[in-house]
N, C-alpha and C positions, 0 to 999 in steps of 0.2 A: 518432612513436609510433602504434602501431596501436590502433584502437578495437574494443571488444567489445560486442556488443549484449546487452541485458539484458531480462528480462521479470519481472513481479511474481509471486512465488511465494505470498505470504501475509502476513497481518498478525496479530499477537497482542498480548496486554497483560501487564503486570506486576502481581502481587498485592502486592508489597512496596514498589514505588515508584509512588505515585499519579500518574496521568496519563502514565505512560511506556508507549510502545508500540514494537514492533519491526516494521519493514518488511523483508521478505526478498526480495531480487532474485536471480534465477537467470540465469546466462549461457545464451543461447539455444543455442549449439553447444558445450555442455560441462556439467559437473556441479557447478561451484563456485557457492556461494551468497555473496551480499554482504549482511550484516546492517547495517541503519541504524536507530538509535534516533530516534523522532519523537514529537511531542506529540499530545495527544488530539484537538485540532481537526483537525490535518493527517491523522491516522489516520481520523477520521470522513469527511473530504472524499474521501480516497482510496477508502475503503470504498464510499461513495455512487457514485463513478465506476465502480467495479468491479461493483457490483450494479445492473445496467441497469434492473431492474424497480422500483427505489425512486426515486421522483420527489419531491423536496422541494417543498412548496407555495410557497416563496419561494426565489430563487436564493441559494446559498451564495457566499462571497467568490470562490472559484475559478470558479463558474458565472457570476458577474457579470463577471469578467475575460474569460471566453469570449464572453459576449454583447457586451461592449464591443469585443472584437477582431473579432468577426464584423461588427459594424456598420461598422467602419472598415477592413475588408478586411486585417486583420493575421492572419497564419497562423504558428503555431509549427511549425517544420520538424523539429526534434529537440531533445533534451535531452542534455547531456553532463556527467557527473560527472567533473570534471577535476582535482580536487585532494583530498588527504587529509592533514590536519595535526592532530596531537594527537587523533586519533579523530574529528575533525569533517570531514564531506564537504562540498565546495564544488561548486556546479553552475552551468552556463550554459544559458540558453534561446536557441536560435537562431530568430529570427523573420524573417519576410519580408513586405514590403509594397511593392507596385508594382515587384516585381523586385529590390528592394534588401534585402539581409540585414543584420540588426543582432544583436549579441550582448548579452544582458542577464544580469547576475549574479543569482542567486536561491538561496534555501535549497533544499536537495535535496528536502525534503518538498513544498514549494510547486511546484517544477519538475516533480516526478512527478505531482502532482495535476493540473497543467495539461496535461502530456503525455497523460494518459489522456483528457482532454476533447477534445483535438485529434487523437487517434489518432496521436500523434507517437512515433517510436521513442526509446528510452532507451539511451544508450551510456556506457561508461566506458573509461578507458585500460587496456591490458593490465597496465601497471606497478602500477596501483591494485588490480586484481583479484589480481595476484600477491602483493601485500602484505596485502590484507585479505580476499580470498576464502577460503572454507573448503570442503573436500571433506566431504561427508556420506554416511555409509554406514549402512544399516539392515538388521537382520535382519527376518524377517517378524513376529516378536513385537514388535519395536520399533515397527513401522509400525502394528500394531493398538493399541498402548498410547499412542502419542504424542498423540492428541487430548485425553486427560485430563491431560496434563502440559504443556500449552501455556504456562501462566503461569510454571511453574518454568523452562521453557526460556528465556523472555524474561528472567527474573531472572539466569540464567547469562550472557546476553549483556551485561546491564547491569553485572554485578558482575565478570565475569572476561574479558569481551571474546570469549567463545566462543559458538557457536550450533549449533543443529541445525535441521532443516527444520521450519517452522511453518505450520500451516494456521489456519483461523478458530477463534475462541475457543469455549469450552464453551457448552452450550445454556442454562445458568442455570435448569434446571428446566423448560424448555419441552417436554421429552419427554413430560411428563404431560398436555399439552394436546392436544385433537383438532385436526384440520386447520382446521375452522371457527373454533375458538377462536384458533388461531394467526393466521388471516387477520384476525380482529377486532382482536387485539392489534397486528398489523402496521399496520393503518390508524390505530389510536390513536397508535402511536409516530411515524408519519410526520406526522400532524396536529400532534403536540406537538413536532415537530422533534427527536425523540430518535433520531438516525440510527444511533447505536451499537447501541441495542436493536433497531431495525428490521433492521439487517444480520444480527444473531443470529437473529431470528425468520425472516428470509428463508432463512438457512442451514438452519434446522430444517425449514422447509416443503420446501426442495429435497431434503433427505434422504428425506422421505416419498414424493416423487414419482418 
């Protein structure tokens, strides 16, 4: 079976199902998206890895795993989403130490959070993408509107198994703050280990720059 490389397109959240997030993966050489429902902790960990400028004061679980692996010369070579059963994705982490490869089973959200920290590629099999991948097409109006509809889009994924392209969540009123105020709030969020809020603040600051 042929492998297809994926990249992370975005994360968003559900307003109707507390703690439910959607991770959207995009095939590198194509237009199909692969939606995966993940938990709040995993979404936070993935968002932290994507937001390079946000540094938690203490290591998260996936950061601890990365530090542990570095200490013992263990490298994650790649992650493969290898199975889809009843809407649940199953993944394997391909590790290497002293030239010996090992395969470790993992939840897909954990595997991707680790792949980001090791700069490891993410793959799935073509058969899985053929089954669960979705082609998304937008008009220019749709693209302008989609940012305000993120949570609705995630609810569609959770309730109907359908998806459209998702970017980061809404700004939660941060548009009213100045850059200086945003920076202060960002530092507070990181100090309080509220990384979900920190990621949204960073998104708002990035929009202004």
